N, C-alpha and C positions, 0 to 999 in steps of 0.2 A: 566119683561115681559117674558112670555114663548112663544116661537115660536113652535107651534105644528108640529111635524114631524113624519110621518108614514113610518117607515123603510120598511115595507112590500110592500109599493107602490114605493119604490126606488130601485136602483141597488146596494145599499150598502151591503145587505146581501151576494151578490155574490163575493164581493171583499174585505170585511172587514178584513179577516184573513191576507191578504197581506198588505193592506193599513194601518192597525193599529197594526201590529205585534210589540211586544216589545222584545228587545234582552234579553237573559238570565240574563245578568248582571243587567239590569234594573228591571226585575221581582224580582230578589233576593234582590235588594235594597229596593223595596217596602215591600216585605214580612218581611225582617229583621227589618225594621223601625217600622212596625206595631207590630211585636212580642215584640220589646223592649219597646213599649209604653203601653203595657198591664200589669196590676198588678196581675191578676189571670188568670188561664187557661180558654180556651174556648172549648166547646164540640160540639156546633152546630152553624153553620154560615149561614146567609142569604146573598147571593150575589144578591142584589136588582138592577135590570136593568142589568142583567148579559150579555145580548147580546149572543155572541157565547160561552160565558163561559171562556174567556181567563184567568180570575183570579180564576174561580171556582175550578178546579182541583189543581192548585198550592196552594190555600188556604187549601184545604182538606189535601194535603200532608204535608204542613208546620206545620199545627196545629193538625194533626191527628184527624180531626173533620169531622162530618157529614155536608155536604154543600147542601143547597137548592138554586139553581139558578132560579130566577124568572124574566121574561121579557114579554112584550106585543107583541113581534115580533115572529110569528109562524116560519118564515123562519130561523131566527137566532137560535131559540131553536132547530129546526130540525138539524141544523149543529152541535150544541153542543151535542145533544143526540146521533147522529150517531158516533161522534168522541169518546164519553165517555161511550158508551153503556155497556162496560164491567166493568166500575168502580162503585162499589156498594156504595161508600162513597158519591157520587154526584147524586142528583136528580134534574131534570129540570121541572119547572112548569110554565104554562101560567098565567100571572097576571101582576099587575102594583102597583106602590107605594100607590095609593089611595085604592086599594083592594088587600091586601096580603092574598093569600090562605093558611094560616097557623094558627094553634091554638095559643091562648094567652100564653105568658110566655114560649114559646117553643124554643127561640133562645138566644144563649149566645152573639153573635156578629152580627150586621148588617154591611155589607160592601157595599159601593156605589162608583163606579168609573165613573166619567164623565157623571152622569145622573141627578144631582140636577136640572139643568136648563131645563130638559125635563118634570118635573112633572107639571101637570096642576094645582094641588092644593097642594102647599107645606105644608100647615098646616094640611091638611087631611093625607098627607103622613107621617108626623112626628107623628101624632096621631096613625096611623097604626103601625109605627115602635115601639112606646112605648108599644102598645098592645102586639106585638109578642115578645118583649124583656123580658127576665127574670130580676128580681131585680138585680141592679148593672151591667146589661149587657152593652155592648159597641156599640157605633155607630162610624164607621170609614168611613170618607168621603174623597175621592180623587177627586179633581176638580180644574179646572182653575177658576180664578176670574177676575172681571173687572180690578182689580189693576195691572194685569200682561199682559193684552192683547197686549200692545205695544212691549213686549218682544218675542212674538210668531212670528218668522221670516216670515213664509209664508203668514200670514194674511196681511202683508204690501203690498202684490201684489194683494190682492183681497179685495178692500175697502168695497164693499157691504157685503161680508161675515164678515169682521171685524165689521161692524156696527151691523150686526145681533147678533154677540157675545157680543158686548158692551151693547146691549139692554137686552139680556136674561141672561147673566152671573151675579151671585150675587157678591157682594163685600165681602172681608174677614170679615169685621165688621158685615155685614148683616147675614152671616152664623153663626157667634158666637152668635149674639144677638137672632137669631131665635131659635136656639137649647136651649140656656139658658132660654128663655122665656117659653119653653115647658118642663122644668124640667131636662135638661141635664147639667152636669158639664164638662167643658173643661179640659181634662187631658194633652193634648199636641197639639202643632201645629208646623209643619215643612213645609218648601218649599224645596222639593227635586229636585235637578238638575239631571234629568234622561237623559240617552242617548236614543234618539229616532231613530237615524240612525247612522251607522258607518262612513258615509261620505256624502258629499252633492249630489253625484249622487244617492245614495239610498234615500236620503231625497226627491229629485225631483221625483223619481219614485213613492214613497209612496203618495206624494201629488197629483201626476198626476192621481192616481186611483180614486180620488174624493170620498174618503171614509169617509169624515167628513160631518155631516149634514149641517153645515154652507155653505160648498161648493156646496152641492146638492140643496140648497135653492136659489142660485143665478142663473142668466140666463146662457145658454151655451156660449153666446157671452162674457159675463164678465169672465166666467171661462177660456175660451180659451185665452183671452187677458192677464189675470193674469198669466196663466201658461207659456206663452211665456216669459214674463218678469222674472218670477221665474227661468226659465231655464237659461237665460242669467246670472242671479245673481249666481246661483249654479255653473255654469261653471267657474266663476271668483274666486271661493273660493279655498284655498289651498287644495291639495290632502290629503286624509287620515285624514281629520279633522272631528271629531265626532260632531254630531249635538245634542245639549242638550236643554232641555226645563225645566223650573221651574214650578212645579205643587204642589199645596197645599195638605197637609195631615192633617186633623183634627181628633182627637180622643176624643170622648165624652163618658161619662158614665151616665147611667140612675140612 
C-alpha cells in the first residue's frame, strides 16, 4: 500500500536538511559500497526522488558523473538548486517516477533513496526506469523494508507511524521479485549498518524535528506522546553511543 504524501503541503521541506542529515562517515559508506558493487563505470546518474539532493552532489563527485536530480516537490528542489547553483555537474528537474523528464537510454545508473514506498504506481515507475536506462545500466535502491521495521528504534514509540510503514514498505523479497519480473538482474544486496546520529541526544533532536513522512502523517497528539516517551528512553542510554540503522542496498542491472 502506498500512503500518498505531499511534501510541499507539509513542514518537512523546511527542516529536512537537519532532520535527515547523514554524517560524512555514513555518506562515504554508501558511496563506497555502491562503487564496489558496479562492474563498469557510470557517466550519467539519475537521482530519482532526490528531495533536497543530499545524495546528488556526492554521487556526482564520487563517480565524476553528470547527475540529474528529479523530484515532485518544488520546495525541496528549490533548496537543492540554491545550494548547488554553481555546480555544473548537477541539474535538478521537476518530475516523478511515473513520468521521468529524460530521453530514453540516457542514463547509466538510476539511484533511489527511501522513495520506493512513495511511488503511486511501482510498475509504471520501473517501466520509466527501464526506458531511461542504457543497456546494462544500473538500478541502485536504498530503502527500509518491512522485514526490519522492528529494528528502527524510534518507531517503537510511535505505534501509528510504525503501522503506516508496515503497510507501505515493501519486503526484501517483493523488491527482488518486482525488478526481476521487469527484466533486471540482481548484482548485489547488502544491509548496511549506517550511523544516523553520533549519540542519543542528537537522535532525539533529529526525530523531534518530525522530518519523516510517517511522523507527519500521525496526529499531533500521537506525535507529542511518542516524543515524550522517546526522550525518556534516549536520556537513559549510555553517553557517546552512536545510533545505527540497518538499511538495504539493492543493486540491479538492466
